[in-house]
N, C-alpha and C positions, 0 to 999 in steps of 0.2 A: 504494500500499499503506499502511496505517497503521502508524506505527512509533512504540513507546514507548521513551524513553530515560530510564533512571534515573540522574539526575545531570546537572547542567547547567554543570559546570566546563569545563576546557580540552579534554578529550577528548570528553565528551558534548556539548558545545556545538559543537565543530568538525564531529563527525559529523552532528549535527542540521543544521547549516547546508549541508553537503554533499548529504545526503539531501533536504532540502527543496529545494535547486536541482535535484535530479533528479527532483522531481515527486511525492514522497512527502508524506504528511501526518504532522506530528511532534507529539507531546505529551511535553514533559519532566516527569519526576517529581521534585518538589523538596519541601523541608520547608514552605516558606511560598509557595504559588503566586502570592499576590498581591503579593509583594515587588517594589518598583520596581527593584531591581537586576537583574531579568530582562528588564526592558523592552529593552535594547540588543541582547541576544541574540535575542529574538523579533522585533525590527525587522529584524536581518540574516537571519533566516530567512524573513521574509515572512508573508503572510496565512495560510499553511497550517501554522503553528506556534502552540502554546500551552503553558501550564503546567497542571499539576494535581498532586494528591498522587501518591505511589508507586502506590497501589491504583488510581487513576484512569488513570495512564500504562499500567499493566499490562492493565487491562480494555481500553483503547483500542487497544493495539498488536496487529496481526496477528503482529508480531515485536517482541521486547522486548530492548533493549540495555542491559547493566549496566556503567555507567561511574563506578564509585565507588571511593574509597581502600579498600585491603583491610580495614583495621580497622572501616570503616563498612559493609562489605558484608553480614554476617549480618543486621543490623537492617533494612537496606534490603530485602533479599530478603523477611524476614518481613513487612515493611510491604506489600508487593505482594500479599499473599494467596495464594490457590490459583493455582499456575502450571502445573498438570498439562496437557500436551498443548501447552504454548506454546513457540515456538522462542525460547531464551534465548540472546542472544550474551553470552559473558562476555568483557568488555574489560579485566578486572582483571588485576593482578599480585600474587601473594602475598608482599608485602614488609613488613617492619616496621622501625622505627628503633629502635635500641638505643644508648643514650648511650655515647660512647667508642668505639663501633664503627662506627655509621652505618647505612646501609641493608643488610639482609640478608634471606634468605629466612625467611618465617614458617613454611613448609612446602615440600615439594616433592621431597625426596629419596626418599620412599617412596610418596607420595600427591600428585597433582597438584592445582593450584588448580582446574581444571576439574572434576575428581571432586568436590572439596569443595563447590564451588557446586552441583553436581547433587545433592549430599546435602541441602544446604539448601533447594533449590528441587525438592521431590519432584515427580516425574513430568515435570518440564521437559525439553525437547529441547535440551540444552545444547551449544553449539558455542563453542570457545575461538577467538577472532579479535580483531583490532584491539588487540593488546597488544603488538605488536613495534616500533612506530614512535612518534615524538613526535606531539603533536597537530597541528604544523604540516603533517605529511603527510596527516592526515585532512581539513584545510581546503583542501589543494592537493596532491594525489598527485604531481605533477611536481617538487614542492620537494625538493631543491634543483637540480632538472633536470640529473640525472647523465647526460650524453650523449644526452639525449631517450629514455632507455630506461624502460619501464613497471615499476614497483616490484611485486615480489612480496608477495602477502599470504597468510601462512600460516594455516590454520585446522584445527582437530582437533575430532572429535565422534563419537558412536557411532551416528548415524542418517545415512544417505545423503541423504535428502530434506531434512533440516534443513540439512546442509552445502551442498546445492545452492542453497538459498534464501540463505544467508548468503554464498556464493561470488558469487551474482548481485548482492547489495547492494554487495560489495567491487568487483566489476567496474564497477558503475554510477558509481563515484566515482574510477575511474582505475587500479585495482590488477588485478593478474593473480593470481586466487586459486590456492593450491596445497594440496591435501589432505595432511595429514601423519599421518593415522590416527586413532585413538580418543583419549578423553581420558585414559585410564590411562596411567601411566608406563610400563608394560610392555606396552602394546597393540602389535599388528602396525602398523608403519608409524611408530611414535613412535620417532624416531631418537635421542633422548637424554632423560634425565632432566631435570627442570625446572632450569633455571639453567645447564645445560651449553650450550656454544655450537653453534649450527646455522647454516647458511648462510642469510643473509637480505639481500635486496638488489634490484638491478634485472636483470631478465631480458631478454635480447635476443640478438642473434648472439653478443654476448661472453660469454654466460652469467651466472653470479651474479658480482657485483662487489664486494660488501661482506658482511661478517658481523656478527652481533650475537647478544646473548644472547636466547634465547627462554625465557620463563617460562610454563609451563602452570599 
């Protein structure tokens, strides 16, 4: 499968390497495709990876992953051009930094990040996923090898086929996908509003072992 990834930082780079190792073709959307700083990432991904503009990565990908800081996300989506019909994996978290406070939600109490991204990317088939772990887990799903159990990957979206595709991409790099419902904060199956705790961790005979914040 051809996969476009908008952003080549920690999250985008780790996902790109893992998906390249799984046999997919990767194109990273970056501001300056010819910048030598991307060479190490491309070498780590192997011959099936390249860089391009955001629009080029969007056109290339059968599936497009959005791995950008929240404040940069509106412009990144706009740079991609028309995304109608495209499966768009939203890996972002709607966080902002406020001096004297630190990180806090930019939105999420009445509208989710996934809903907002869907508004920016008109017509895209948005699936929220890959936003509840650190990038180390995307590079190696077994990290830190908690009892040899497979980690759960939550996903949310409004279209079953898009979620199936994204769930398969999660499974291919070592996660157990779990559908949590739609993107809206009040959708059936959406167990909590953005920023509230839901169980996240390693599934196995012992059940869920850890919990973390899930930000839609």
